[in-house]
Structure formats: C-alpha cells, structure tokens
C-alpha positions in Angstrom: 127.6 32.4 79.6 128.0 29.0 81.3 130.6 26.8 79.6 132.9 28.2 77.0 135.6 26.8 74.7 137.1 30.2 74.5 140.7 29.3 75.1 140.9 27.0 72.0 141.5 29.9 69.5 143.3 29.6 66.2 146.2 32.1 66.1 146.5 35.5 67.7 145.1 38.4 65.9 146.2 41.9 66.1 144.1 45.0 65.8 144.2 48.6 67.0 143.1 48.9 70.6 140.2 51.2 69.6 138.5 48.8 67.2 136.5 45.6 67.6 137.9 42.3 66.3 135.7 40.1 64.2 134.8 37.0 66.2 136.2 33.8 64.5 133.6 31.6 62.9 132.8 28.5 65.0 130.3 25.7 65.0 126.6 26.2 65.6 126.6 25.2 69.3 129.5 27.6 70.0 127.8 30.4 68.2 124.6 29.8 70.1 126.4 29.6 73.4 128.4 32.8 72.6 125.3 34.7 71.6 123.1 33.7 74.5 125.9 34.1 77.0 127.1 37.5 75.9 124.3 39.6 74.5 122.2 40.0 77.7 124.9 38.6 80.1 124.8 41.6 82.5 121.1 41.1 83.1 121.8 37.5 84.0 124.4 38.7 86.4 121.8 40.9 88.1 119.4 38.0 88.4 122.0 35.6 89.6 123.3 38.1 92.2 119.9 39.0 93.5 118.9 35.3 93.7 122.0 34.6 95.7 121.2 37.4 98.1 117.5 36.3 98.3 118.6 32.9 99.4 120.5 34.3 102.3 118.4 37.5 102.9 116.6 36.2 105.9 119.9 35.4 107.6 121.1 38.9 106.6 118.0 40.4 108.2 118.8 38.4 111.4 122.2 40.0 111.5 120.9 43.6 111.2 117.7 43.2 113.2 118.3 42.5 116.9 114.6 41.7 117.6 114.9 38.6 115.3 117.5 36.9 117.5 116.4 34.5 120.2 117.9 35.0 123.7 118.9 31.4 123.7 118.7 28.7 120.9 115.3 27.1 121.2 114.6 23.6 119.9 111.8 22.4 122.2 109.2 21.8 119.5 106.3 21.6 119.4 106.0 25.3 119.9 103.7 27.0 122.5 101.7 28.8 119.9 99.1 29.9 122.4 101.7 31.3 124.8 103.4 33.3 122.0 100.1 34.8 120.8 99.1 35.6 124.4 102.4 37.5 124.7 101.7 39.4 121.5 98.2 40.3 122.6 99.6 41.9 125.8 101.8 44.4 123.8 99.9 44.6 120.5 96.3 43.6 121.3 94.9 46.3 119.2 96.6 45.0 116.0 95.0 42.8 113.4 97.0 39.5 113.4 97.5 37.9 110.0 99.8 34.9 110.5 102.6 33.7 112.7 105.6 31.5 111.6 107.8 29.3 113.7 111.5 30.3 114.0 113.5 29.7 110.9 116.3 28.2 113.0 117.0 27.7 116.7 118.6 31.1 117.0 115.7 32.9 115.4 112.6 34.3 117.1 109.1 33.5 115.9 107.5 36.1 113.6 104.0 37.4 113.7 102.7 39.6 110.9 100.1 42.2 111.9 98.4 45.3 110.7 98.3 48.3 113.1 95.0 49.7 114.2 93.3 51.9 111.5 95.2 50.1 108.7 98.6 51.1 107.3 101.7 49.1 106.5 101.9 45.7 108.3 104.6 45.1 110.8 106.6 42.1 112.0 106.3 41.3 115.7 109.2 39.1 116.9 108.4 36.7 119.8 111.0 34.7 121.8 109.6 31.2 121.8 111.6 30.1 124.8 110.4 32.9 127.1 107.0 33.7 125.4 107.8 37.4 125.2 107.8 40.1 122.5 111.4 40.9 121.7 110.6 43.8 119.4 109.1 44.8 116.1 110.4 45.6 112.6 108.9 46.9 109.4 107.4 44.8 106.7 110.1 46.0 104.3 113.3 43.9 104.7 116.3 42.6 102.9 114.4 39.4 102.2 111.5 41.3 100.6 113.8 43.6 98.6 115.9 40.8 97.1 112.9 38.5 96.6 111.1 41.1 94.5 114.2 42.2 92.6 114.9 38.6 91.7 111.3 37.7 91.0 110.1 40.6 89.0 112.8 43.4 89.0 110.2 45.7 90.6 107.9 45.6 87.5 104.3 45.3 88.7 102.9 41.7 88.7 102.2 39.7 86.7 104.1 41.5 84.0 107.4 41.5 85.9 107.2 37.8 86.7 106.5 36.9 83.1 109.4 39.1 82.0 112.0 37.6 84.4 110.7 34.1 83.6 111.8 34.4 80.0 115.4 34.5 81.1 115.1 30.9 82.0 115.3 30.2 78.3 118.7 31.9 78.0 120.0 30.0 81.0 118.8 26.6 79.6 120.1 27.3 76.1 123.4 28.4 77.6 123.6 25.2 79.7 122.9 22.9 76.8 125.1 24.6 74.2 127.9 24.8 76.7 127.8 21.1 77.3 127.7 20.5 73.5 130.6 22.8 72.9 132.9 21.4 75.6 133.8 18.0 74.1 134.2 15.2 76.7 133.6 17.7 79.5 133.6 15.0 82.1 137.4 14.9 81.8 137.8 18.5 83.0 136.7 18.3 86.6 140.2 18.3 87.9 142.0 20.1 85.0 144.0 23.0 86.5 143.7 26.4 84.7 146.7 27.2 82.6 148.7 30.3 83.1 150.8 32.6 80.9 147.8 34.0 78.9 145.0 35.9 80.5 142.3 34.9 78.0 143.3 31.2 78.2 143.4 31.3 82.0 139.9 32.9 82.1 138.6 30.3 79.7 140.0 27.5 81.8 138.6 29.0 85.1 135.2 29.5 83.4 134.9 25.9 82.3 136.2 24.5 85.6 133.6 26.5 87.6 130.9 25.5 85.2 131.7 21.8 85.6 131.6 22.0 89.4 128.4 24.0 89.3 126.8 21.7 86.8 124.3 20.0 89.3 123.4 23.4 90.7 122.9 24.9 87.2 120.7 22.1 86.1 118.5 22.5 89.2 118.4 26.3 88.7 117.5 26.0 85.0 114.9 23.3 85.6 113.1 25.2 88.3 113.4 28.5 86.3 111.7 26.8 83.4 108.9 25.7 85.7 108.4 29.3 86.8 108.1 30.2 83.1 105.4 27.5 82.7 103.6 28.8 85.7 103.9 32.4 84.6 102.2 31.7 81.3 99.3 29.6 82.6 100.7 26.2 83.5 100.5 26.6 87.3 99.1 23.8 89.4 95.5 23.9 90.7 95.2 25.1 94.3 94.8 22.6 97.1 91.2 22.0 98.0 90.5 21.1 101.7 88.7 17.9 102.4 85.9 18.2 105.0 86.6 16.7 108.4 84.1 14.6 110.3 84.1 15.7 114.0 82.3 14.5 117.1 80.8 17.9 117.6 82.9 18.7 120.6 84.3 22.2 120.3 87.8 23.2 121.4 88.3 26.1 123.8 88.3 29.2 121.6 91.7 30.6 120.7 93.5 27.6 122.2 96.0 27.2 119.5 97.9 24.4 121.3 94.7 22.3 121.4 94.3 22.9 117.6 98.0 22.0 117.1 97.5 18.7 118.9 94.3 17.8 117.0 96.1 18.6 113.7 98.8 16.0 114.5 96.0 13.4 115.0 94.3 14.3 111.8 97.6 14.2 109.8 100.0 11.8 111.4 103.4 13.3 112.0 102.2 16.9 111.3 104.5 19.6 112.6 103.0 23.1 112.6 105.2 25.8 111.0 102.7 28.6 110.6 99.2 29.6 111.7 96.9 31.9 109.7 94.2 33.8 111.6 90.6 34.4 110.4 90.2 38.1 109.6 86.7 38.1 108.1 83.4 36.4 108.8 83.4 32.8 107.6 87.2 32.4 107.5 89.0 29.7 109.5 92.2 29.2 111.4 94.7 27.5 109.1 97.5 25.5 110.7 100.2 24.7 108.1 103.4 22.7 108.2 105.3 19.5 107.3 104.1 15.9 107.6 106.3 13.5 105.8 106.4 14.3 102.0 109.6 16.1 101.2 110.0 19.3 99.1 106.6 20.8 99.8 105.7 24.2 101.1 103.8 24.5 104.4 100.5 25.1 102.5 100.6 21.5 101.2 99.7 20.3 104.7 96.9 22.3 106.3 94.2 21.7 108.9 91.4 24.3 109.2 89.5 25.1 112.4 86.2 26.9 112.8 86.8 30.4 114.1 83.7 30.2 116.4 84.0 26.7 117.9 87.6 25.8 117.3 86.5 22.4 115.8 88.4 21.0 112.8 86.5 21.5 109.5 88.9 20.6 106.7 92.4 19.5 105.9 94.9 19.3 103.1 97.3 16.4 103.1 100.4 16.5 100.8 100.3 12.7 100.4 97.1 13.1 98.3 98.6 15.8 96.0 98.7 15.3 92.3 102.0 15.0 90.4 101.4 18.5 89.0 101.0 19.9 92.5 104.0 18.1 93.8 106.2 19.5 91.0 104.8 23.0 91.8 105.5 22.6 95.5 109.1 21.4 94.9 110.1 24.3 92.7 110.7 26.9 95.5 112.6 24.6 97.9 114.9 23.4 95.1 115.4 26.8 93.6 116.3 28.5 96.9 117.6 25.6 99.0 115.0 26.3 101.7 114.5 22.6 102.6 117.8 21.9 104.4 118.5 24.5 107.0 121.2 27.1 107.2 124.0 24.9 106.0 122.3 24.2 102.7 121.3 27.8 102.3 125.0 28.7 102.8 126.0 26.2 100.1 123.4 27.7 97.8 124.7 31.1 98.5 128.3 30.0 97.6 127.1 28.3 94.4 125.0 31.4 93.5 128.1 33.6 94.0 130.1 31.3 91.7 127.3 31.3 89.1 127.4 35.1 89.2 131.2 35.0 88.7 130.7 32.5 85.9 128.5 35.0 84.0 131.0 37.8 84.6 134.0 35.7 83.3 131.9 35.0 80.1 131.8 38.7 79.3 135.5 39.1 80.2 136.4 36.2 77.8 134.4 37.8 75.0 136.1 41.1 75.6 139.5 39.6 75.4 138.6 38.0 72.1 137.2 41.0 70.3 139.2 43.8 71.9 142.9 43.6 72.7 142.7 46.4 75.3 142.2 45.5 78.9 139.1 46.5 80.8 137.0 46.7 77.6 134.2 44.3 78.6 131.5 47.0 78.3 132.5 48.2 74.8 132.9 44.6 73.6 129.2 44.1 73.9 128.6 46.4 71.0 125.1 47.6 70.5 123.8 45.1 73.0 125.4 47.1 75.8 122.6 49.6 75.5 120.0 46.9 75.9 121.9 45.7 79.0 122.1 49.2 80.3 118.4 49.8 79.9 117.5 46.6 81.6 119.9 47.2 84.5 118.6 50.7 85.0 115.0 49.7 85.0 115.0 48.3 88.6 116.7 51.5 89.8 114.1 53.7 88.1 111.2 51.6 89.5 112.8 51.3 93.0 111.2 54.6 94.4 107.7 53.4 93.2 108.4 50.0 94.8 109.4 51.5 98.1 106.4 53.8 98.1 
C-alpha cells in the first residue's frame, strides 16, 4: 500500500476488541488503493524485501566470501585477461571454463565460472587481477543467486514463476496511481512532519511522507516491473544478431585474450571488455562483451566474436545500432536494480528498497488500526485474505528444498 489518506477519518468508532470494524465508505480511488494495498500486501513485502537484498547480494557475498576480496584495490584497466586465465589454468586446468567477468568494484576479484571435470555443479574461481593469482573458489550457490531467484520467480520453475511474479507489477502500479489520486495536492506534503498523539494518524502521516520521498524510485520500479510483465507474456525484444566482420585474414595467436581485447576496441570504438565467454562446443566462438558508450545496456549489447581456431574476429554487436525495443529491454535491469552506477548507487537502491518494504508494512498496520481497535492485530485484520497471503508466503519455503537440490 503506497500512499494512503488513512489519517483523515470521520469520528472514532468503538467496537469490542475481538470483532472487526466495518471500513468506512470512501471514494473509488481510496477503495481501490485500500484493496490493492491490503489484500496481498504481505506478498508485496516479500517481493520488496527480496528485491532489496538482491540489489546488495553481491556485496553481501563479498563480505562472507574471503576469496572474492582483492588483496589491494585494482583500477588499472584494461584487465590482463590472458594473465588471469593463465593463472586459472595452472590451478584448474582440468575444468571446463564457461565465462569470466571483470571485478564488480576495485575491491573485488575477477570471477571465472567453470565446470569441474566429469560434470557436476559449476564453481566460481576468484582471481586477483592485480597479482594474476587464484585467490580461492566458492560454490555456484550464493546469496546473489538465492535472492535473485526468490525475487524473480519465488522458486517456482521457470517460466511459470516469472509469469506469476510479474503479475504483481499490476498491483504495484495500481497502488501507485490510486495513491496519488487519493492524496490530494500531494506535492505539498514533502516536508509535512508526522503528527503525534494518535498512533493511527501518525502511521498515516509517516506512510504518506515515505511514499512521497520514494515516489521517483516507485515510478522506476513500477515501470520496469511492468516491462518484465510484458516480456514474460511474449513481448520480449528480439535477440541481438552479430554483424559479420571483414578481416584481413591474419589470425591472432590462439588463446591470446589480450590481443582479442585490443582488436575489439578497434572494431567498437571505446569498447571496454567486462566479460569473456569461452567456446565449449565445435563451431562456437569467443565472445567479448562490455560497454562502449550507450548507457543503460547490459554487456551483451556490445559484443565482438572471435573464431576459436584462428582468433580472428568474425562478428560484432554494437549497442548503437540497437532498436528502440532492444534499448528498452536492456535498460530494464540496470534501472530496476541500480546496477549502472557502482556501489554508491546500489546502496541508495538498498535504502530505498528497505523504505519501500516498510511502506508496505505500514499500510497493513494502518488498516489494522482502522478495523480492529486492539494493538498487534495486523494479521487478523486481513480477514480471509490472510490465508491467501499465508499460502503465498509459505510457497517459497516449501519449494526451497527442491530449489537447493
């Protein structure tokens, strides 16, 4: 429940503590806001909280995984990709390398994803870019994977889970619009201090104040969530198609990733490699991905492919030639998770996400104060809908063992 006019009630009503009060009749927008913001509110709390943790999950993994931490902050890009891979081959030469990513921040190590010999669960090999040495390994399972999948599909197998979670974007959007329509002249409330003396009135004031300061963040979250809904139900953008590259026929030294890196920067001016995908089957190519000018795109929007036998460039994808549909699709993730601005922006997103979670919780508390005089009655105030909330909240817990296996 995003923006509520809950404190503007008619008179006080009295009722026995054990019974529910009838909710006073209000306008259409208030009724819609109240219904959307209360009936499945606890599920929205779960999605908001898991999304907040997903935004900061990689940083949490850094705190609990020593192998992820660089010995010294490293900012001397471009990275020595060949040196890092050579270090990994010394310790894990029998592994099947899948892809390697640059450090997420100067205090992170690079990360190489690989399958152990004979198959099995893939692992993460952490490589110090400043010393070109393997700092250690960790499992594929991580806080980032756990929170991402909880937020994205609540552990329901894809694509069903993604489609299910995407539907909640409608609740968020309706709650946003109805809240703005309910709160008349809302722009005057940005610096209005919450009133004391009455718990329900104070909760309503705090709820509205938080909603106003979170308004830009809520709009971005609602818009990107709606886009995920469109993608989940068939409106996703077409994949990028590499354009063939004309070469002079001179081959690069095989496995010289640094040479490939330099050639990629010539083919796409300003290209900075963020990740490299390795060929694992006959006919596949090396894929160097990264950033090259256009903002709010994922690394896959800029890609140079190299022949696995000769090392010669054979194709490229340039984000500057992407269609409007593709650019919208590429911008959704960076905007939704704040991944385009470094740690400081992720921290801001984490703070706003925590406030959004609190916003949803205060919505339930306000409703409880309205329909039940007794304190601590938020759960019972949901009426029959509390069982729907309980079922949806228990679903990820039931599916968690299957997900972990």
